[in-house]
N, C-alpha and C positions, 0 to 999 in steps of 0.2 A: 490538533490544529485549531487555531483561534477562528472565531466567526469571520473576522476581518480578512484573514488570509484565505479562508474558504471562498469568500465572495470574490477576492482578487483572482484566485486560480480559476474559478468558474468563468469569470469575464475573459481571461486569457484563452481558456479553452474555446469559448464561444467565438472569439476573434479568429483563432487559428482554424476553427471549423468553417467559418465563413470564407476565409482566405482560400481554403482548399476546395471550395466549390468550383472555382475556375480551373480549366485544364489548359496548361501551357504547352504549346507545341514547340519543340526544339529541332531544328534542321541541321544535319551535318551537310553543309554545302560541298566542302572538300575535306574529307576525313584525312587525318594525318597518316602518312605512309606507314609509320611504326604500328599504328592500330590496325590498319588494313591487313598487315602481315600476321596479325594475331586474332583470328576470328573468334577464338574462345573468349577473348577479352571484349571484343566489340559487341558481343551478345548481351552485355550488361545493359540494364535499363533502370527505371526509377521505382520499380515495384517494391524494393526492399527499403526505400528511403523513408525518413520521417515525413517529409513532404513528398508524396508520391502522385501528386496531381499534375505530372508532366509526362509528355509522350515524345519519343524520339523517332525521327525519320531521316532517310537519306534521299527521299523523293523531292527533287527540286521544284516540282509543280506546286509544292506546299509553301514556297517561299513567301508569297504575299500574305499567307495566313499564319505564318510562324511568328511566335513571340520572341524567339531567339534564334540566331543563326551562328553556327560554328564554322570557322574557316581555318584551313592550314595556312598559317600566316605568311610564310615566305612564298607560297604558291597561290597567292590571291589571283583570281582570273582578271585579265585586263578589262573584260566587259561582262557585266551581269545583266542579263536580259529581263530583269524584273524591277519594278519600282519598290523601293524600300518603304514600308509603312512607317508612319510616325511612331516613335517610341519603341521600335523594334530593336532588341539588344543584339549587338554584334560582338562576337567573342574571337579574339586572336589566339588560336591554339598552336603551340609550337613545341616540338621536342628537340629541335636542333639548337645549338648554342648560338649566341648573337653574331659571331663572325659569318656563319652560314646565311643568316637572315640579311646581313649587310651586303655580303657578296652577291646574293641574288638581286637585291635592290640595285646595286651598282651595275650589274650586267644588264639589267633591264633599262636603266637610264641611258646606257651607251649602245643599245641595240635597236635597230630598225624593225627587227622581227620580234615584236613583243608577244610573249606567251603568258607571262605573269606580270602583275602590276601592283606589288605590295606598296610601292611608293605613292601610288595614286590614292590609297585608302588609309594613309597613316593617321589621319585625324577622324576616322570613321568608327573607331572601336569604343566599346563601353567597358569591357572586361578582358583580362588576359587569363589564359590557362597554360601554365608552363611548369617545368620541373623545379624552378627556383622559387622557393617559398617566400623569399624576401621581396620579390618583384611581382609574383603572381597574385591575381585576385582569387583564382581557383587553382589550388595546388594539384599538379599531376606529375609526381615523380616517377622515374623509371622503376623504382622499387624501394625497399626498406628492409633493414636487417632487424630481426627480433630474436629474443632469447627463447629457446625451448623451455617449457615447464619441465618436461622430462625428455631426455634425448638418449638414443641408443649408443652406448660407448663401444668403440671398436678397438682393435689391437693396433694402436697408433705406432707402437715400436716396429711392428711388422711392416706397416705401411711405409714408415720412414726408411727401413732397410731396402725396400723395393724401389725407392726413388734414385735411379741411376743417372738421370739427366737433370740439368739445371732448370732454366726458365723457358717458358713457352709464351708466344704471342701469336695471334692470328689477326692479320690486318691487311687490307687492300687499299686503304686510303693513305697514300704515301707522302703527299705534300700537305702539311697541316699547320695550323696556327700554333700548335704546341711544339712544333719541331720534333714530333714523335720519333721519326725515323733517324734523325740526327742524334737524338738521345740514345736510341737503341744501338746505333753504330759504336758509340763510345762505351756504352754499357757492355757490349759484346766482348770488349777487350778484357773484361774482369770477371765475367761469369759465363758459363756454358749457356748459350742462348740459341733457341730455335725460332725462326720467324717463318710462319706459314702464310700463304696468301699472295696477292700480287706484289707485295713489298718484300717477299722472300721466296721460299720454296713453294712451288705450285701445289695447291691443295684443292681438290675437286669435291671434297665432302661438304655437305651442308647447303643451306639456302641463304641468299642475301638478306641481311637484317634479321636473321632468325638463328638462335642458338639451339640446335637440336642435339641428338645423341652423338653426333660426330665429335662433340667436345668431351666425350667421356674418356678420350685419350689422357685427360688430366688425371684420371684415377690410377693410371699406370705409372709410368716412369718419371714424369715431370714433377719436380719439387715445388715449382712456382708457376703461377699464371700471372702475366702482366696485363692488368686492366688499365691501359694507358689511353687517355682520351685525346681526341683530335683538337680540342681547345681547352684552355685552363680558365674556366669561368665558374662563378659562384654556384655551388651545389650541382655542378655538371658531372654526375657519376651515372653511367649508363648501364644498359643491359649487359655490357661486357663483364661487369661484376655480378649484377643481380641474377641474371639467368644462368650463370655458371657456378654460383656460390655453393651449390650442393656437392660439388666434387671434392674428393679428398686431396686437396692441394692447398698451398698457402697463396693468398692473393696479394699482389702488390699494386697499389693504386697510384695514379698520377693524374690528378684532375682537381677541380674545385679552386677555391681561393687558397693562398699560401697556408699550409698546415691545416686546412679545413677538414681533411679526412680524419685527423686525430680526434676532432670534436664531433664529426658527423657520424662516425661509425663506433660501435661498442669497442671498448679497449681490448686489444688482442685479436680482434676479428680480421684485421687487415694490416699490411705493412705499408706505411705512407712514404712514398719516394721523397716527399718534402722534408722528411726527417734527416735526410742525408745531403751533404753539401754539394755533391756532384754525382754523376753517373758512376764514376770510378769508386767512390765511397759506397754507394748502394751495391754495386756489383761485387765488391770484396766482401761486404757483409752477407749478401745472399749466398755466396760461395761458402763462407764460414758456417752459416746456418745449415746448409745442405749437407756439409761434411760431419757436423755434430748431430748424429742421429738422435740422441736423447733430447737435445734442445729442440730439434725439428718436431719430434713426437709430442713434446710438451706444448709447443705452439699450435700444432694441428688439433690437439685435444681442446684447447681454448677456443679456437676458431669454430670447431664443430658443435659448440654449444649454441650457435646462432643459425638462423635460416633466413632466406629472403622470401618476402611475400610475393604472391603471384601478381603480375601486372594487372590482371582483371580487378584485383582488390583496389589498386591505386585508381584505376579508371572509374570503378563503381563509386568510390568515395568522392571523386571529383564530380560525378553526375549528381550525387545527392546534394553536394554543396551548391551546384548550379540551380537545382530546383528550389532549394531553400532561398537563394538570392532572388529568384524570379517571384517568389511569394512575398518578398519583402523589399521590393524595389524602392520603396520610400526611404529605405536605409542605404541600399547599395547602388542605386542608379548613379552613373557618372558618365562623362565623356572624356576620353583620353586625348589630349591635344595632339600628341605625336607618339604613337606606339613605338616607332623606331628609335625615339630618344629614350623611352623607358627601358626597352629591351636592347640596349646598345652595348657594344663591346666596351666602350669607355666606362659604362656603368658597372659592369660585372666581370670583366675579364682582365687577365694579367698577361704580360709578356713571358715567354719561355726564358728561363735562366739556367745557368749551370751546365750549358752545353758548349763544348769547345768545337766539335766537328761541325762542318757545314757541307751541304750537298748542293749540286747545281739545280736550280729551279727553272 
């Protein structure tokens, strides 16, 4: 190392040390529902971060002393009984797709019984924290697929032979922006399809917003699980895929931008519905794959080389990014003129296509 570089590094270390002398308080004013349902993830903090001079709390009495406040965006309270300090950072945190945010804002505009008021604060935010890396200041995805360094190989031929049923989906949100149920009704004409939940056969197993061992039924007779999203928006791939990916079945995705899944996920890890011109084309292909046991086994062997990271890891990474930004506000500080424009359906979502059937709304 040259003397000049040594001096430079010493100076940078001194600056960082000085920056870290301050403790930044971060308040979860309204924690996103998805995180509330996962206490193992919400236990993450800043202790493992490069910048670990931040502390997190959910005690609202700390509002006036907090350097940053995180809100569940679409459920912004109509009234906040605290005065916002000058230079306090507000973070719009959201895991739902833009249509859900816009629908909530629209309902509140047209309602006299106001409970939430996102439209009142659309110009009050400094940073966003969402699943969409293209739009988020702080990236918080539902999950991520990675390749095992070493993975335990199974008898995929035996697994394939035990797959006696076609596709499975569990869903209780029936009227969606993506026309999910309409797509499924057409798909059902071309592949053996089981729909569990409020949109199909009654299913009492499991908890709302949480994928537990009830979903282990995928390990048995079902050849495919349909991870179909309620909206078709940039990078909107949710826990339907990530929290169930460990099971011995092939996953079919329908979400994101057109053909985004092909680039978003490792090759061979998922089947992208966008690669097929219609539900009929997809259904016929799935039926053919399920019947061709050697082909199914080969596909499952490729898929099994990948795993999904725990949501706690995604959240932990987001917290570390947040603390780094708080330490360098001279670089990252900004005010978003209208957060509802940034995270809008027009900006990141597409209309559902390739669906002939329609249901009464």
